[in-house]
matplotlib code that plots the C-alpha trace (Angstrom):
import matplotlib.pyplot as plt

x = [-91.3, -89.5, -86.0, -85.3, -86.2, -85.0, -81.3, -78.9, -77.7, -81.3, -82.5, -79.5, -80.2, -83.9, -83.1, -80.5, -83.2, -85.5, -88.0, -90.9, -91.6, -88.1, -88.4, -91.8, -90.4, -87.4, -89.6, -91.7, -88.9, -87.6, -84.8, -83.5, -81.9, -78.6, -78.8, -79.2, -76.2, -74.3, -75.2, -74.0, -70.7, -70.2, -70.9, -68.5, -65.8, -66.4, -66.3, -63.0, -61.5, -62.7, -60.9, -57.8, -55.6, -57.2, -55.3, -56.4, -57.1, -59.3, -61.1, -61.9, -62.9, -65.2, -66.9, -67.5, -68.7, -71.0, -72.7, -73.1, -74.4, -76.9, -78.3, -78.4, -80.1, -82.7, -83.4, -83.7, -85.9, -88.1, -88.6, -89.4, -91.4, -93.4, -93.8, -94.0, -95.4, -97.7, -95.9, -96.5, -93.1, -91.0, -87.3, -86.4, -88.4, -86.5, -83.2, -83.8, -85.1, -82.5, -79.7, -80.8, -81.2, -77.4, -77.0, -76.1, -73.0, -71.2, -70.4, -68.2, -65.5, -65.4, -63.9, -60.5, -60.8, -58.9, -61.2, -64.2, -62.9, -64.8, -68.2, -68.8, -69.2, -71.4, -73.8, -73.8, -74.7, -77.6, -78.8, -78.6, -80.7, -83.4, -83.3, -83.5, -86.5, -88.3, -87.1, -88.5, -91.8, -92.4, -91.4, -93.4, -96.4, -96.6, -96.8, -94.1, -94.5, -94.2, -91.3, -89.5, -90.1, -88.9, -85.7, -85.2, -85.9, -83.9, -81.0, -80.9, -81.0, -78.4, -76.2, -76.4, -75.7, -72.8, -71.3, -71.6, -70.3]
y = [-43.9, -44.1, -45.6, -45.4, -48.9, -47.6, -48.1, -45.2, -45.8, -46.2, -43.1, -41.1, -42.2, -41.3, -37.9, -37.2, -38.2, -35.7, -38.3, -36.7, -40.2, -40.4, -37.1, -38.0, -41.3, -39.7, -36.9, -39.5, -41.9, -40.6, -43.2, -41.5, -38.6, -40.6, -41.5, -37.8, -36.8, -39.6, -38.0, -34.6, -36.2, -38.1, -35.0, -33.0, -35.6, -35.7, -31.9, -31.9, -34.5, -32.6, -29.5, -31.5, -28.4, -27.8, -30.6, -32.8, -29.8, -28.3, -31.5, -31.8, -28.2, -28.7, -31.7, -29.9, -26.8, -28.9, -30.4, -27.0, -25.5, -28.3, -28.0, -24.2, -24.2, -26.7, -24.6, -21.4, -23.0, -24.5, -21.2, -19.3, -22.0, -23.2, -20.0, -17.4, -19.2, -21.7, -25.0, -28.1, -29.6, -30.3, -29.3, -33.0, -33.5, -30.6, -31.9, -35.3, -34.0, -31.3, -33.8, -36.1, -33.1, -32.9, -36.3, -35.0, -33.5, -36.8, -35.6, -32.9, -35.7, -35.1, -31.6, -33.3, -34.3, -31.8, -29.4, -30.4, -28.6, -25.4, -26.4, -29.4, -27.5, -25.0, -27.5, -29.8, -26.8, -25.9, -29.6, -29.4, -26.2, -27.9, -31.0, -28.6, -26.9, -30.3, -31.2, -28.0, -28.2, -31.8, -31.4, -28.2, -29.3, -25.8, -24.7, -23.7, -19.9, -20.3, -22.7, -20.2, -17.4, -19.7, -20.3, -16.7, -15.3, -18.2, -17.6, -13.9, -14.8, -17.5, -15.2, -12.5, -15.0, -16.4, -13.0, -12.2, -15.6]
z = [-13.7, -10.4, -10.5, -6.9, -5.6, -2.2, -3.2, -3.1, -6.7, -8.0, -6.2, -7.4, -11.0, -10.6, -9.2, -12.0, -14.6, -12.8, -11.9, -9.9, -8.5, -7.1, -5.4, -3.9, -2.6, -1.0, 0.5, 2.3, 3.4, 6.7, 6.5, 3.3, 5.1, 5.5, 1.9, 1.0, 3.1, 1.3, -2.1, -0.9, 0.2, -3.0, -5.1, -2.9, -3.5, -7.2, -7.3, -5.4, -7.7, -10.7, -9.3, -8.3, -8.0, -4.6, -3.0, 0.0, 2.3, -0.4, -0.8, 2.9, 3.1, 0.1, 1.7, 4.9, 3.1, 1.0, 4.1, 5.7, 2.5, 2.0, 5.6, 5.3, 1.9, 3.1, 6.1, 4.2, 1.6, 4.3, 6.0, 2.8, 1.0, 4.0, 6.0, 3.2, 0.2, 2.1, 1.3, 3.4, 3.8, 6.8, 7.0, 6.8, 3.6, 2.0, 3.3, 1.6, -1.7, -2.0, -1.1, -3.9, -6.3, -6.2, -7.8, -11.2, -9.5, -9.8, -13.3, -11.8, -12.1, -15.8, -15.3, -15.1, -18.8, -21.0, -22.9, -20.7, -17.6, -17.9, -19.5, -17.2, -14.0, -15.7, -17.3, -14.2, -12.0, -14.3, -14.1, -10.3, -10.3, -12.4, -10.1, -7.1, -8.6, -8.9, -5.4, -3.8, -5.8, -4.8, -1.1, -0.6, -2.7, -4.4, -8.0, -10.4, -9.7, -5.9, -6.4, -8.6, -6.0, -3.2, -5.1, -6.0, -2.5, -0.9, -3.3, -2.3, 1.4, 1.0, -0.9, 1.8, 4.5, 2.6, 2.1, 5.8, 7.1]

ax = plt.figure().add_subplot(projection="3d")
ax.plot(x, y, z, "-o")
ax.set_aspect("equal")
plt.show()
């Protein structure tokens, strides 16, 4: 059941609940790219607040890094999933679905709660990986094995690029 209704909040909820219908709707709605960027920025802000010791400069750096990482990950995933594994997505479709896949990241805010500080980022990150899997699979219209390989190869490429730059 899709919970997106076209609204940012509804789509974020649908993505967080791992709704395939939400990811399909976002994939096909070219106007949802700004919404996806908004999700990335909201999650970056929540992560920065959750790790408050970074200060304002750290929060701004985290927001900029989040946008760059989102664009880079969508591009890498597009090239590998589409060109290597035969997916059918555009870069924009991956940009939108992967942006919304970060929706569970609003829970990074809970990391400021005593005793929840270390497990929250771990579990939220796993949740985002699962949402990312669904986002990639739906955008590329490929099976689970090719989606896993796209994520694996893409993760290696992203890691190497991150280490270099």
